[in-house]
SEDONU-788983 format. One line per field, with one value per residue (C-alpha): residue number from 1; residue in one letter; x, y, z. Coordinates in steps of 0.2 Angstrom, whole numbers, plus 5000, padded with zeros to 4 digits. Example, Ala and Ser with C-alpha at 12.3 -4.5 7.8 and 13.67 -1.06 7.14 Angstrom:
2
resi <- 1|2
resn <- A|S
u <- 5062|5068
v <- 4978|4995
w <- 5039|5036
% end
This chain:
370
resi <- 1|2|3|4|5|6|7|8|9|10|11|12|13|14|15|16|17|18|19|20|21|22|23|24|25|26|27|28|29|30|31|32|33|34|35|36|37|38|39|40|41|42|43|44|45|46|47|48|49|50|51|52|53|54|55|56|57|58|59|60|61|62|63|64|65|66|67|68|69|70|71|72|73|74|75|76|77|78|79|80|81|82|83|84|85|86|87|88|89|90|91|92|93|94|95|96|97|98|99|100|101|102|103|104|105|106|107|108|109|110|111|112|113|114|115|116|117|118|119|120|121|122|123|124|125|126|127|128|129|130|131|132|133|134|135|136|137|138|139|140|141|142|143|144|145|146|147|148|149|150|151|152|153|154|155|156|157|158|159|160|161|162|163|164|165|166|167|168|169|170|171|172|173|174|175|176|177|178|179|180|181|182|183|184|185|186|187|188|189|190|191|192|193|194|195|196|197|198|199|200|201|202|203|204|205|206|207|208|209|210|211|212|213|214|215|216|217|218|219|220|221|222|223|224|225|226|227|228|229|230|231|232|233|234|235|236|237|238|239|240|241|242|243|244|245|246|247|248|249|250|251|252|253|254|255|256|257|258|259|260|261|262|263|264|265|266|267|268|269|270|271|272|273|274|275|276|277|278|279|280|281|282|283|284|285|286|287|288|289|290|291|292|293|294|295|296|297|298|299|300|301|302|303|304|305|306|307|308|309|310|311|312|313|314|315|316|317|318|319|320|321|322|323|324|325|326|327|328|329|330|331|332|333|334|335|336|337|338|339|340|341|342|343|344|345|346|347|348|349|350|351|352|353|354|355|356|357|358|359|360|361|362|363|364|365|366|367|368|369|370
resn <- X|X|X|X|X|X|X|X|X|X|X|X|X|X|X|X|X|X|X|X|X|X|X|X|X|X|X|X|X|X|X|X|X|X|X|X|X|X|X|X|X|X|X|X|X|X|X|X|X|X|X|X|X|X|X|X|X|X|X|X|X|X|X|X|X|X|X|X|X|X|X|X|X|X|X|X|X|X|X|X|X|X|X|X|X|X|X|X|X|X|X|X|X|X|X|X|X|X|X|X|X|X|X|X|X|X|X|X|X|X|X|X|X|X|X|X|X|X|X|X|X|X|X|X|X|X|X|X|X|X|X|X|X|X|X|X|X|X|X|X|X|X|X|X|X|X|X|X|X|X|X|X|X|X|X|X|X|X|X|X|X|X|X|X|X|X|X|X|X|X|X|X|X|X|X|X|X|X|X|X|X|X|X|X|X|X|X|X|X|X|X|X|X|X|X|X|X|X|X|X|X|X|X|X|X|X|X|X|X|X|X|X|X|X|X|X|X|X|X|X|X|X|X|X|X|X|X|X|X|X|X|X|X|X|X|X|X|X|X|X|X|X|X|X|X|X|X|X|X|X|X|X|X|X|X|X|X|X|X|X|X|X|X|X|X|X|X|X|X|X|X|X|X|X|X|X|X|X|X|X|X|X|X|X|X|X|X|X|X|X|X|X|X|X|X|X|X|X|X|X|X|X|X|X|X|X|X|X|X|X|X|X|X|X|X|X|X|X|X|X|X|X|X|X|X|X|X|X|X|X|X|X|X|X|X|X|X|X|X|X|X|X|X|X|X|X|X|X|X|X|X|X|X|X|X|X|X|X|X|X|X|X|X|X|X|X|X|X|X|X
u <- 4825|4818|4799|4788|4785|4804|4809|4826|4839|4845|4861|4850|4839|4854|4860|4843|4841|4858|4854|4838|4847|4858|4872|4878|4891|4877|4866|4881|4884|4865|4864|4881|4877|4862|4871|4876|4860|4850|4861|4858|4839|4840|4849|4836|4822|4831|4842|4856|4871|4872|4854|4855|4869|4859|4844|4854|4860|4843|4837|4850|4846|4828|4831|4843|4829|4816|4826|4819|4802|4806|4796|4803|4787|4796|4814|4826|4830|4811|4810|4825|4819|4802|4811|4822|4808|4798|4813|4815|4797|4799|4814|4805|4792|4805|4815|4813|4812|4829|4831|4845|4847|4838|4822|4824|4822|4825|4843|4851|4861|4879|4887|4879|4889|4886|4877|4877|4875|4859|4862|4848|4850|4839|4851|4852|4869|4881|4882|4899|4897|4908|4894|4883|4895|4890|4894|4878|4863|4845|4840|4827|4818|4803|4813|4810|4826|4844|4853|4865|4850|4841|4855|4857|4856|4840|4832|4835|4830|4814|4810|4811|4796|4785|4774|4783|4772|4773|4792|4793|4781|4791|4808|4802|4792|4802|4820|4820|4807|4797|4779|4764|4759|4776|4776|4758|4764|4779|4769|4754|4742|4732|4738|4726|4733|4751|4746|4737|4752|4763|4754|4754|4773|4777|4769|4778|4795|4794|4789|4805|4817|4826|4822|4838|4845|4864|4868|4861|4870|4887|4885|4882|4898|4909|4923|4936|4926|4919|4937|4942|4927|4930|4949|4946|4934|4946|4961|4951|4946|4965|4970|4956|4950|4932|4929|4935|4924|4909|4912|4910|4893|4876|4867|4855|4868|4865|4878|4873|4883|4875|4874|4872|4855|4863|4863|4865|4859|4864|4880|4880|4876|4889|4902|4900|4900|4915|4925|4920|4922|4930|4941|4945|4963|4961|4960|4973|4964|4969|4957|4955|4943|4930|4912|4896|4878|4883|4890|4907|4914|4930|4936|4941|4956|4961|4978|4981|4996|4997|4998|5007|4994|4979|4964|4947|4935|4920|4915|4909|4896|4894|4878|4879|4867|4875|4893|4889|4888|4870|4872|4887|4883|4897|4895|4905|4915|4922|4923|4941|4953|4945|4950|4947|4933|4923|4924|4916|4902|4900|4907|4914|4930|4924|4920|4902|4890|4884|4895|4912|4916|4911|4929|4932|4916|4923|4940|4948|4961|4957|4973|4986|5004|5013
v <- 5102|5100|5099|5089|5105|5107|5099|5095|5109|5112|5102|5088|5088|5086|5071|5064|5064|5056|5043|5039|5035|5022|5033|5025|5038|5051|5041|5039|5058|5060|5048|5050|5066|5056|5040|5043|5050|5036|5023|5031|5031|5013|5010|5019|5009|4992|4994|4985|4992|4975|4976|4995|4991|4978|4990|5004|4993|4987|5005|5011|4996|5000|5018|5014|5003|5017|5032|5034|5035|5049|5064|5077|5082|5080|5082|5068|5067|5064|5051|5041|5042|5035|5020|5017|5018|5005|4994|4994|4990|4975|4970|4972|4959|4946|4946|4947|4963|4969|4973|4976|4963|4974|4973|4954|4947|4951|4954|4938|4932|4940|4924|4914|4911|4923|4909|4907|4919|4919|4913|4923|4941|4949|4963|4981|4985|4999|5013|5022|5041|5044|5036|5050|5063|5077|5082|5089|5096|5095|5088|5102|5116|5105|5090|5087|5076|5081|5069|5062|5060|5050|5037|5035|5018|5021|5030|5017|5003|5012|5014|4995|4993|5003|4995|4997|5011|5021|5019|5026|5040|5046|5045|5054|5067|5070|5066|5071|5085|5079|5087|5076|5077|5070|5056|5051|5050|5040|5028|5028|5033|5049|5064|5059|5042|5049|5061|5047|5035|5049|5052|5034|5033|5048|5041|5024|5032|5045|5033|5023|5037|5045|5062|5069|5063|5058|5074|5085|5075|5076|5094|5098|5088|5096|5088|5089|5081|5068|5064|5062|5051|5039|5038|5034|5021|5013|5014|5006|4992|4989|4989|4977|4989|4984|4997|5011|5005|5003|5021|5027|5019|5025|5015|5007|5005|4990|4980|4970|4960|4957|4944|4937|4939|4940|4957|4963|4978|4988|4991|4976|4964|4973|4972|4953|4951|4962|4953|4936|4939|4953|4960|4943|4944|4931|4944|4958|4973|4986|5000|5011|5026|5029|5035|5025|5031|5048|5042|5038|5021|5011|4995|4982|4971|4956|4948|4932|4922|4912|4926|4938|4952|4960|4954|4963|4957|4970|4987|4995|5009|5020|5029|5043|5051|5066|5061|5042|5028|5021|5009|4999|4990|4978|4972|4957|4955|4937|4923|4920|4923|4920|4911|4892|4895|4905|4891|4880|4892|4886|4900|4892|4899|4906|4924|4930|4932|4945|4956|4948|4964|4976|4983|4985|4996|5007|5008|4998|4985|4967|4965|4977|4971|4979
w <- 4782|4764|4764|4753|4742|4740|4723|4717|4714|4696|4699|4706|4691|4680|4690|4691|4672|4670|4684|4676|4660|4669|4674|4691|4694|4694|4706|4718|4718|4722|4736|4744|4754|4762|4766|4784|4790|4781|4790|4807|4803|4799|4815|4825|4817|4819|4834|4825|4815|4806|4801|4797|4785|4776|4776|4769|4755|4751|4751|4739|4727|4727|4724|4710|4702|4704|4701|4683|4690|4703|4698|4709|4718|4734|4739|4734|4753|4758|4744|4750|4768|4762|4754|4769|4781|4772|4770|4788|4791|4780|4790|4807|4801|4798|4814|4833|4843|4849|4867|4881|4894|4907|4896|4893|4911|4929|4937|4944|4959|4957|4963|4949|4932|4918|4909|4890|4877|4867|4849|4841|4837|4850|4856|4853|4846|4850|4837|4833|4835|4819|4808|4813|4807|4820|4837|4843|4833|4829|4812|4809|4819|4822|4829|4847|4850|4846|4834|4848|4860|4846|4846|4865|4871|4882|4867|4854|4867|4870|4852|4850|4861|4849|4836|4819|4812|4829|4829|4811|4815|4830|4821|4806|4815|4831|4827|4808|4809|4794|4794|4798|4780|4774|4787|4781|4763|4768|4778|4765|4779|4784|4794|4808|4809|4810|4824|4834|4832|4837|4853|4858|4854|4864|4879|4878|4875|4888|4901|4898|4897|4911|4917|4909|4893|4892|4882|4895|4909|4900|4896|4914|4919|4906|4896|4909|4923|4912|4906|4924|4929|4914|4917|4935|4930|4918|4930|4944|4933|4928|4946|4951|4964|4967|4980|4969|4954|4965|4972|4955|4953|4958|4972|4959|4945|4933|4923|4908|4896|4879|4871|4889|4896|4913|4922|4940|4949|4965|4973|4984|4969|4959|4972|4972|4953|4951|4964|4958|4939|4930|4945|4953|4947|4934|4920|4916|4908|4896|4890|4875|4876|4863|4861|4857|4855|4860|4877|4884|4881|4881|4873|4886|4881|4892|4892|4882|4887|4872|4859|4872|4868|4875|4864|4862|4874|4877|4872|4888|4886|4901|4906|4919|4931|4938|4941|4945|4932|4932|4918|4912|4896|4891|4873|4873|4858|4860|4873|4871|4879|4896|4912|4913|4926|4913|4901|4914|4913|4895|4886|4869|4862|4846|4842|4846|4831|4826|4838|4832|4822|4835|4838|4820|4818|4831|4823|4838|4835|4838|4849|4857|4860|4874
% end
């Protein structure tokens, strides 16, 4: 981890001089090694891949315009993170807080319709593990959270409940391992203010997180058992075996479907929901495994008679407690194809915005032909 006292290397100084003189190729070579981590930083701050992409582009544009004024008193990485953090803080001021349905309102009667998707962009979005570029690591010795822990759905959702400056302080200090002095400089405040914000942020986040992170849970299961569990879950869904799916759920499991605000909790409610909707027999399912937010996930495709293909429907992210699924977050990709009964629940036929490209972000096809 570069500290504030670590200036640019000789190679960086050469590229900085060229970039300061208008050499865009030199600038690209300077920032490219930091692009992935900056994107992940923006995602943690904003809870949205779409917003993170916009913030990253704005960050790089600001950096390009200011590169000639970079004096090298801190590392280039610290300078880029300062720009990215403040870009995200500006973005937060202009849009609603992002949440998961469980934080948006209470669970509902499982016999009711899924309702209507909310058109405004208020939902935390799933994050492709490949964007992070690592399997499991800490960013720095002083970091409190592993990098994969820091993009878990529960952690990212908890971050969104923090005031912006507390959010920034926690991420910079406890995820990225910057010193309190560096964080104070990035946020244009004092070390005392940073430490105070950090203490309040820790209390809020820890109160919302489970006792064990997903990374700890998944390591305790091991790759082989986790593979069997996920495969069993997908297979039971394909077979429309409600009892088998419910048996794989924790007693207090929850199932949500952003951008729908509707969600259900508990085995009894989920038995009714599954039997009446996704496993009613009106859908034919096909699944493709993937990973999202450092967690097991799978793309769910449903059969479209018109096109004679399975079409992308939802990205399901699984959260485990022990060997049971405690949360299923189904990020719905599109409303069509779906049974006629679902259209009666006022689901229009057009793709959902801004999640319409969610499968593409995960390298999953939009349709699969048998």
